[in-house]
C-alpha positions in Angstrom: -35.1 -56.1 -19.2 -34.2 -52.5 -18.2 -36.1 -51.1 -15.3 -34.9 -47.6 -15.4 -35.5 -44.9 -18.1 -31.7 -44.3 -18.4 -31.2 -47.9 -19.6 -34.5 -48.2 -21.5 -34.4 -49.3 -25.1 -37.1 -46.9 -26.0 -36.3 -43.9 -23.8 -32.6 -44.3 -23.0 -31.5 -41.6 -25.5 -34.3 -39.3 -24.3 -32.9 -39.4 -20.7 -29.2 -39.7 -21.2 -26.5 -40.3 -23.9 -24.7 -43.5 -24.8 -21.3 -42.0 -23.8 -22.5 -41.0 -20.3 -24.3 -44.3 -19.8 -21.1 -46.1 -20.7 -19.2 -44.2 -18.0 -21.7 -45.1 -15.3 -22.3 -48.6 -16.5 -21.5 -51.5 -14.2 -18.7 -52.8 -16.4 -16.9 -49.5 -16.4 -17.4 -49.0 -12.7 -15.9 -52.4 -12.0 -13.1 -51.5 -14.4 -12.3 -48.4 -12.3 -12.2 -50.6 -9.2 -9.7 -52.9 -11.0 -7.7 -49.9 -12.1 -7.3 -48.8 -8.5 -6.3 -52.3 -7.3 -3.8 -52.8 -10.2 -2.2 -49.4 -9.7 -2.0 -50.0 -5.9 -0.2 -53.3 -6.5 2.2 -51.8 -9.0 3.1 -48.9 -6.7 3.6 -51.2 -3.7 5.7 -53.5 -5.8 8.0 -50.7 -6.9 8.3 -49.5 -3.2 9.2 -53.0 -2.0 6.1 -53.3 0.1 5.0 -56.5 -1.7 6.9 -58.9 -3.9 7.4 -57.7 -7.5 6.0 -61.0 -8.7 2.8 -60.4 -6.7 2.4 -57.0 -8.2 2.8 -58.3 -11.7 0.3 -61.1 -11.0 -2.3 -58.8 -9.5 -1.9 -56.4 -12.4 -2.5 -59.2 -14.9 -5.6 -60.4 -12.9 -7.2 -56.9 -12.8 -8.9 -57.1 -16.2 -12.6 -56.6 -16.6 -12.9 -59.6 -19.0 -11.6 -61.9 -16.3 -14.2 -61.0 -13.8 -17.4 -63.1 -13.4 -20.0 -60.3 -13.2 -22.8 -62.7 -12.3 -20.9 -64.0 -9.4 -19.9 -60.5 -8.4 -23.5 -59.5 -8.4 -24.3 -62.3 -5.9 -21.3 -61.3 -3.8 -22.5 -57.7 -3.8 -25.9 -58.6 -2.6 -24.5 -60.6 0.2 -21.9 -58.1 1.4 -23.7 -54.8 0.5 -20.6 -53.7 -1.5 -18.8 -55.2 -4.5 -15.3 -54.7 -3.3 -15.0 -57.8 -0.9 -16.3 -60.1 -3.7 -14.0 -58.4 -6.3 -10.9 -58.8 -4.2 -11.7 -62.4 -3.6 -12.0 -63.0 -7.4 -8.7 -61.2 -8.0 -7.1 -63.4 -5.4 -8.4 -66.5 -7.0 -7.1 -65.5 -10.4 -3.6 -65.1 -9.1 -1.1 -68.0 -9.0 0.9 -69.2 -6.0 -1.1 -67.2 -3.5 0.2 -63.8 -4.8 -3.4 -62.5 -4.7 -3.2 -62.3 -1.0 -1.2 -59.1 -1.4 -4.1 -57.5 -3.3 -5.8 -54.5 -1.6 -3.2 -54.1 1.1 -3.8 -50.9 3.2 -6.9 -50.0 1.3 -10.6 -50.0 2.4 -13.7 -50.5 0.4 -14.4 -46.8 0.7 -11.0 -46.0 -0.7 -11.8 -48.0 -3.8 -15.3 -46.9 -4.3 -14.6 -43.2 -3.8 -11.6 -43.2 -6.1 -13.7 -45.1 -8.7 -16.4 -42.4 -8.4 -13.8 -39.7 -8.9 -12.5 -41.4 -12.0 -16.0 -41.6 -13.4 -16.6 -38.0 -12.5 -13.5 -37.0 -14.4 -14.6 -38.8 -17.5 -18.1 -37.3 -17.1 -16.8 -33.8 -16.7 -14.8 -34.1 -19.9 -18.1 -34.8 -21.7 -19.7 -31.8 -20.0 -16.8 -29.5 -20.9 -16.8 -30.6 -24.5 -20.5 -29.9 -24.6 -20.2 -26.5 -23.0 -17.4 -25.6 -25.5 -19.7 -26.6 -28.4 -22.6 -24.5 -27.0 -20.3 -21.5 -26.4 -18.9 -21.7 -29.9 -22.4 -21.7 -31.4 -23.5 -18.8 -29.2 -20.4 -16.8 -30.1 -21.2 -17.3 -33.8 -24.8 -16.2 -33.3 -23.7 -13.1 -31.3 -21.4 -12.1 -34.2 -23.9 -12.8 -36.9 -26.8 -11.0 -35.3 -25.1 -8.1 -33.6 -27.1 -5.8 -36.0 -30.4 -7.7 -35.6 -32.8 -5.6 -33.4 -35.2 -7.4 -31.0 -37.3 -6.4 -28.1 -35.5 -6.4 -24.8 -38.1 -7.5 -22.3 -38.5 -7.2 -18.6 -41.5 -8.9 -16.8 -42.3 -10.3 -20.2 -43.1 -6.8 -21.4 -41.2 -4.7 -24.0 -38.6 -2.6 -22.3 -35.9 -1.2 -24.6 -34.6 -2.5 -28.0 -31.6 -4.8 -27.8 -30.1 -7.1 -30.5 -30.4 -10.8 -30.9 -26.6 -10.9 -30.9 -26.6 -9.1 -27.5 -28.9 -11.7 -26.0 -26.7 -14.5 -27.3 -23.6 -12.8 -25.9 -25.1 -12.6 -22.5 -25.9 -16.3 -22.5 -22.4 -17.0 -23.9 -20.9 -15.2 -20.9 -22.7 -17.5 -18.5 -21.6 -20.6 -20.4 -18.0 -19.4 -20.3 -18.2 -18.8 -16.6 -19.3 -22.4 -16.2 -16.2 -23.6 -18.1 -14.1 -21.4 -15.7 -15.9 -23.0 -12.7 -15.1 -26.4 -14.0 -11.4 -25.6 -14.4 -11.4 -24.2 -10.8 -13.2 -27.1 -9.2 -11.3 -29.9 -10.9 -8.2 -29.7 -8.6 -10.5 -30.0 -5.5 -12.6 -32.8 -6.9 -10.2 -35.0 -8.8 -8.4 -36.3 -5.7 -7.4 -39.8 -4.7 -9.0 -41.4 -1.7 -6.5 -43.8 -0.1 -6.5 -43.5 3.7 -7.0 -47.0 5.1 -8.8 -47.9 8.3 -10.7 -44.9 9.6 -8.6 -42.6 7.5 -5.4 -43.4 9.4 -3.4 -45.5 6.9 -2.9 -47.8 9.8 -2.1 -50.9 7.8 1.0 -49.4 6.2 3.5 -48.7 9.0 6.1 -47.5 6.5 6.0 -45.7 3.2 2.3 -44.9 3.7 2.3 -41.4 2.3 4.8 -42.4 -0.4 2.3 -45.1 -1.5 -0.5 -42.6 -1.5 1.5 -40.1 -3.6 2.6 -42.7 -6.1 -0.9 -44.2 -6.4 -2.4 -40.7 -7.0 0.2 -40.2 -9.8 -0.6 -43.6 -11.3 -4.3 -42.7 -11.6 -3.7 -39.1 -12.7 -5.3 -37.7 -9.5 -4.2 -35.2 -6.8 -2.9 -36.5 -3.5 -5.3 -35.5 -0.7 -4.1 -33.5 2.3 -6.2 -35.7 4.6 -8.8 -38.4 4.3 -12.1 -37.1 2.8 -14.3 -40.1 2.7 -16.7 -38.7 5.3 -16.5 -35.2 3.9 -18.5 -35.3 0.8 -18.3 -31.6 -0.1 -16.3 -32.3 -3.2 -19.0 -34.6 -4.6 -21.7 -32.1 -3.6 -19.7 -29.3 -5.4 -19.9 -31.3 -8.6 -23.6 -31.6 -8.1 -23.9 -27.8 -7.5 -21.8 -27.1 -10.6 -24.1 -29.4 -12.7 -27.1 -27.6 -11.2 -25.7 -24.2 -12.2 -25.1 -25.4 -15.7 -28.6 -26.9 -15.8 -30.0 -23.5 -14.6 -28.4 -21.7 -17.6 -29.6 -24.3 -20.1 -33.0 -24.2 -18.6 -33.2 -20.4 -18.9 -32.1 -20.5 -22.5 -34.6 -23.3 -23.3 -37.4 -21.2 -21.6 -36.4 -18.2 -23.7 -36.7 -20.3 -26.9 -40.1 -21.6 -25.8 -41.4 -18.1 -25.2 -40.0 -16.8 -28.4 -41.5 -19.7 -30.4 -45.1 -18.9 -29.2 -47.4 -18.4 -32.2 -48.2 -14.8 -31.2 -44.5 -14.0 -30.9 -42.7 -16.2 -33.5 -39.3 -14.6 -33.3 -37.2 -17.7 -32.9 -37.6 -21.3 -34.0 -35.9 -24.5 -33.3 -34.3 -26.1 -36.5 -36.9 -28.0 -38.6 -36.6 -31.7 -39.0 -39.3 -34.0 -40.4 -41.3 -35.4 -37.5 -39.7 -33.3 -34.8 -42.0 -31.1 -32.9 -45.0 -32.5 -34.7 -48.4 -33.3 -33.3 -50.1 -36.7 -34.0 -53.4 -34.8 -34.4 -52.7 -31.2 -35.4 -50.7 -31.1 -38.6 -49.8 -27.4 -38.3 -48.0 -27.7 -35.0 -44.3 -27.0 -34.6 -43.6 -27.6 -31.0 -40.4 -26.6 -29.1 -39.4 -30.2 -28.4 -35.7 -29.6 -27.7 -36.4 -26.7 -25.4 -39.0 -28.6 -23.5 -36.7 -31.6 -23.2 -33.8 -29.5 -21.9 -36.0 -27.6 -19.4 -37.3 -30.9 -17.9 -33.9 -32.5 -17.7 -32.3 -29.6 -15.9 -35.0 -29.9 -13.2 -33.8 -33.5 -12.7 -30.2 -32.3 -12.3 -31.2 -29.9 -9.5 -33.4 -32.6 -7.9 -30.4 -35.0 -7.8 -28.3 -32.4 -6.0 -31.0 -31.8 -3.4 -31.2 -35.5 -2.7 -27.4 -35.8 -2.4 -27.3 -32.8 0.1 -30.0 -34.4 2.2 -28.2 -37.7 2.4 -24.8 -36.2 3.1 -25.8 -33.6 5.7 -26.3 -36.1 8.5 -23.2 -38.3 8.1 -21.2 -39.1 11.2 -17.4 -39.0 11.0 -17.2 -42.7 10.2 -17.9 -45.1 7.4 -21.5 -45.6 6.8 -23.3 -47.5 4.0 -25.4 -44.5 3.2 -22.3 -42.9 1.7 -23.0 -45.2 -1.3 -26.1 -43.0 -2.1 -23.9 -40.3 -3.7 -23.3 -42.6 -6.6 -27.0 -42.6 -7.6 -27.3 -38.8 -7.4 -24.1 -38.3 -9.4 -25.2 -40.8 -12.1 -28.7 -39.3 -12.4 -27.4 -35.7 -12.6 -24.7 -36.5 -15.2 -27.2 -38.6 -17.2 -29.8 -35.8 -17.4 -27.3 -33.0 -18.1 -25.5 -34.9 -20.8 -28.8 -35.2 -22.7 -29.7 -31.6 -22.0 -26.3 -30.5 -23.4 -26.6 -32.6 -26.5 -30.1 -31.3 -27.2 -29.1 -27.7 -26.5 -26.0 -28.0 -28.8 -28.1 -29.1 -31.7 -30.7 -26.4 -31.1 -28.3 -23.5 -30.8 -26.2 -24.6 -33.8 -29.2 -24.3 -36.1 -31.5 -21.8 -34.2 -33.7 -19.9 -36.7 -34.4 -16.2 -35.9 -37.1 -14.4 -37.8 -35.3 -11.1 -38.2 -38.3 -9.2 -39.6 -40.6 -10.1 -36.7 -37.8 -9.4 -34.2 -37.4 -5.9 -35.6 -41.1 -5.2 -35.7 -41.5 -6.3 -32.1 -38.5 -4.3 -31.0 -40.4 -1.1 -31.8 -43.7 -2.0 -30.2 -44.8 -0.8 -26.8 -43.1 2.6 -27.1 -39.8 0.8 -26.6 -37.7 3.9 -27.4 -39.3 5.9 -24.6 -36.2 5.6 -22.5 -34.1 6.9 -25.4 -36.4 9.9 -25.5 -36.0 10.6 -21.8 -32.2 10.2 -22.1 -32.2 12.7 -24.9 -34.0 15.2 -22.7 -31.4 14.7 -20.0 -28.5 14.8 -22.3 -29.6 17.7 -24.6 -31.8 19.9 -22.5 -30.0 19.1 -19.2 -33.3 18.1 -17.6 -33.3 16.2 -14.4 -34.1 12.6 -15.2 -37.3 12.5 -13.0 -38.6 15.5 -14.9 -37.6 13.8 -18.2 -39.4 10.7 -17.1 -42.6 12.6 -16.5 -42.4 14.5 -19.8 -41.8 11.2 -21.7 -44.8 9.6 -19.9 -47.0 12.4 -21.2 -45.7 12.0 -24.7 -46.4 8.2 -24.5 -49.9 9.0 -23.4 -50.3 11.5 -26.3 -49.0 8.9 -28.8 -51.4 6.3 -27.5 -54.3 8.8 -27.9 -53.2 9.5 -31.5 -52.7 5.8 -32.3 -49.1 6.2 -33.3 -45.7 5.3 -32.0 -43.4 8.0 -30.6 -41.7 8.6 -33.9 -45.2 9.2 -35.4 -45.8 12.3 -33.2 -45.2 15.6 -34.9 -42.7 18.1 -33.6 -45.6 20.3 -32.6 -47.0 17.4 -30.5 -43.6 17.0 -28.9 -43.2 20.7 -28.2 -46.7 20.9 -26.7 -45.3 18.8 -23.8 -41.8 20.3 -23.8 -41.1 23.4 -25.8 -37.3 22.8 -25.8 -37.6 19.7 -28.0 -36.1 20.0 -31.5 -36.3 17.9 -34.6 -33.1 16.1 -33.5 -35.3 14.1 -31.2 -36.4 11.9 -34.1 -32.9 10.7 -34.6 -33.0 8.6 -31.4 -36.4 7.1 -31.8 -35.6 4.2 -34.2 -34.7 0.8 -32.8 -31.4 0.7 -34.7 -30.4 4.1 -33.1 -31.5 2.8 -29.7 -29.4 -0.3 -30.0 -26.4 1.5 -31.4 -26.5 4.2 -28.7 -25.6 1.8 -25.8 -21.8 2.1 -26.2 -20.7 1.6 -22.6 -18.8 -1.6 -21.7 -21.3 -4.5 -22.0 -23.8 -2.4 -23.9 -25.9 -3.3 -27.0 -23.9 -1.4 -29.6 -22.9 -3.8 -32.4 -19.2 -3.1 -31.9 -19.5 -4.0 -28.2 -21.3 -7.3 -29.0 -18.7 -8.1 -31.6 -15.9 -7.5 -29.1 -17.6 -9.7 -26.5 -18.0 -12.5 -29.0 -14.4 -12.1 -30.2 -13.2 -12.2 -26.6 -14.9 -15.5 -25.9 -14.0 -16.9 -29.3 -10.3 -16.2 -28.4 -10.8 -18.0 -25.1 -12.3 -21.0 -26.9 -9.5 -21.3 -29.5 
């Protein structure tokens, strides 16, 4: 009976995904141990370090279906690590004593670290595919809604009009930076660990580095410049990357939650029967996916914190507490995989209420900055003076119960005689959005260019 939520029959798919669970499952982890031992034997056979027959026999024995997992469990409990028991099983499966050549020059940490790297590689492929799907959906939203005005908010208050497409383009840029980070960290993280006793390769008096290089090539990993088994910065870097991704997904999910509030109602998660429903209140449409994502990203960051605390006090030697990085990595990848899946579905079918967005974009005297900018640009007024004049006009509009565009020209000129009727051309939300033509601005053409740029990168 499963004792963890990740493996729970009821909650497993609410805390992880089947694909990610498969990568971190016992059977797959042992399969990675076997891949290491088989590759090592093949390499040493080719280099003449062990008999060719021994290499072939070890390679045949290193199959997950030939391993007694119940027995390996008992051996692991006794030794504190599965490698001793696994090597003994491989040895027993080989004929004519050829199994005695298995594991030559390697240590338990070499095998477990390399297996972890292989699992991380497979896990990062899932993360990258998920980020690509999210980025593709965000790019489509940016293009589609580059002309959809909405309120740009700071401190949760209306600031200046932006567009929904602009908001999506900003999130898209963050997701794309994560994909770039992943490409940059991969060469540092996806490295073989094969260093032997205390990192010295002492058991291989000849062809040690040749063995290491060939083993790395067999497993599709980089050859390390030096043993790294007590330097866990690469594992921590993966955790930090996952935490950054989680932070972006958590931000987007919080934005959706805020925009789904009844009194806001500008964006909605896609509808599906039973999703977001209340068992008591039939009218409810809760932001289930957004809440799920936000909670899961917190678990990702928590796993990173735990990993950093465990690793910061390690001495320059093998210690059993180095096994603790496996739990943190597994928990972080499990939580993030679910968050990515939920976010992908949400973004693909996100439902904006364009009418409510446009209405909210003009509330709170959101074009006041445009008015001040017009005073600076047209009347050559210092901005601080323009700021004060605009503040007085906002106060006048409040007193009259109208927005800025509802003031008469006489009202405007009572505060600043130089104002002309041209001022009304900058006081619509559409004009405000279109006026920001600088690089990275809200103008529809700018947003379209940003989206096209990232779409080209995704192609």
